[in-house]
N, C-alpha and C positions, 0 to 999 in steps of 0.2 A: 679752517672751518671745514673744508672738504674732508680732511683726514678724520676730524672729529665725527662727522656724519657717518662716514664709512665704519668707524669704530662702533657707533651706536647701532647701526644696522646689523653688523656682525654679532654684537651682543644679543640683540633681539632674536636673530635667527638661531643663535646657539641656545637661547632660552627656550624658544619654541620647540627645538629638537628634543630638549630634555623633557618636555611636557607630553611627548607622544606616549600613548598607552603601551604597556609591555605585555598585556594579557590579550590573547587572540579571542575574537568573538566566537560563541558557540556556533558550530556548523548547522545549517538549516536543513531540516527534514521536510521535503516537499510532498504534499498530498493533493492530488488533482483528480476529482471525480470525473469519469469519462462517460458513464452510462448508468441508468437506473430504471427500475420498473417496480410498480406496486402490484401485489397480488392478494386476493382474498383468501386463497388456500394454496398449499403446496402439494406436490405429488405425494402419494402414500409410500411408506417404506423407507429404508435407508437411502439417503440422497448423496450424490457425488457431483462435483463440478467437472464437466467435460470441457477441455480447452482445445479448440481447433483453429486453424488458420484457413483463410480463403483468399483467392486471387483478387477479389474486388469486394468493396463494401456492399454494393448492390446485391451481389450473390449471397453474401452472408446474411443480409437483411431478409432476402427472399426465402432463405432456408431456415430462418429462426422460428422456433416454436414458442409457445406461451411462456416458457420459463427460460428463454434465451435472451442474451444481450449481445448485439453486434457492435464492435468498436474498431476504430482506427487508432493505433497507438504504437509508439516505438518503431515506426516505419513499416508496420504490418497491419493486416486486417484480421481481427480475432472474432471468434464466436464462443461465448461462454454459456453453457447450458447446464442447469441444475436438474438432475434426474437420476434414474437408476444406474447402477454400476454397469459399465460396458456399453453405454449409449454411444451412438455415432450419428452424424448428420451427413446426408448425401452431399457430395461435393466438397466436404471438408477434409482437411489433413489433420489427423489426431496428433496433438502435441503432448498432452498430459491428462491425467485423471486424478482428482484429489478427493479424499473422503474416507469413511463416511463423515458427512458434515454433522457436527453436534446438533441434535434436534432443537428447534425453537417453536414455542407455542405462542401465538399472538392473534389478535382480532384482524390484523392486516400485516402483510409482510412487505419488506423492501429488499429487493435484490439490487446491489450496487457494485460497480466495478470502479476501482481506483488505480491510477497510475502514480506510483510514489517512489521515493528514494532520496539519495543525497550522498555527499562525500563521506569518506570514512570518519566515524565519530558522530555523525549526525544522528539525532534520536528524537523520538516523540516524547511528550510528557507522559507520566503514568496515567492511564485512562482505562475505561471500560467501554464495551459496546453492548447493546441490547440484543445480542445474537452472536453468530460465529463469523470468523473470517478465515480465508485460505490464501496462501501465497504462492506465486510462481515467479522465480527469480530469472530475470533476463540477463543481468550482469551483476557482478559483485557478490556480496554475501549479506543476507539478512539474519538478524538474531532477534528473538522474542524472549523477554524476561517475564516470568510470572512467579507467583508464590511457590511454584513447584520446580523452579529452576530455569535454565536457559536452553532454548532450542535454536538450531542453525539450519540454513539452507543456502547452498552455493548456486552459481550460475547453472541454469538448466534444471534445477531441482525444485521440488514443491515442498510446502509445509502446511499441514492441516492445523487450523487454529483450535481454540478452546470454546467452551460453551459461554452462554450469556453472562455478563457481569463479572467476568474474570479480570482482576487488575493486571495490566500488562504495560510493558515498555518495548517499543520496536526500534531497532537501531541498525545502522550500517556498520558492519563489523569486519569487512574485508579490507584489502589493500588498495582497491580501486572503487570508483563510485558505484553505489547500489542503484539499480533500475529494476523495478518489479511491478507486477500486476497483482492486485489484491481483490478477492471476491468476497462479498458480504451477503449473509442472509440474516435479516434483522427484523425486530418488532418495529413496524413503521409508525406506531403511535408514540414512540419514545424518542428522545434525542439520539442522534447518530453516535455521539461520543460524549462521555461525561468524565470529569476529573476524578482521580482515584488515588489511593495510597496503598503501598504494600503493607500487609499486616505485620 
């Protein structure tokens, strides 16, 4: 009887092993909003994102202007300011400047900073935003597919996004995990993200 039970258990274990899925799950692309601000109007003229670091969050918050967002992400304190080219904040350490940002016209604007990324192969669904986005890559490589082709940015590089309602897919295309900060200027009266298809 004992040998019979052992045989049954062995058969069951063997059967369960053959039922294991052979297809790996799609890697997850993580999107985490870290700061946002609504504005009734934007500064005039061509606009650029200024990316700066600060020694402490309180100092970044104290230095922030009306179009600035102070955040703590990826082990650092950041200040993102939307304004004219060549802008600088006293006390800040300039990291990058991205622009000019594609213009957006709206009754109210949303500035949002997102911390996002994922392992190689992770990607977003095809989608649109009611405005523009800009990327600063901390580690890895980001790629953005649009109807006009694919653009890339590597560690320490920036990538300026497209105008409102452009179908896109963003994915981690490097050999190690993507970690990035993404800046948005959007129409605050519309959904942040909408499903889309490539033409």
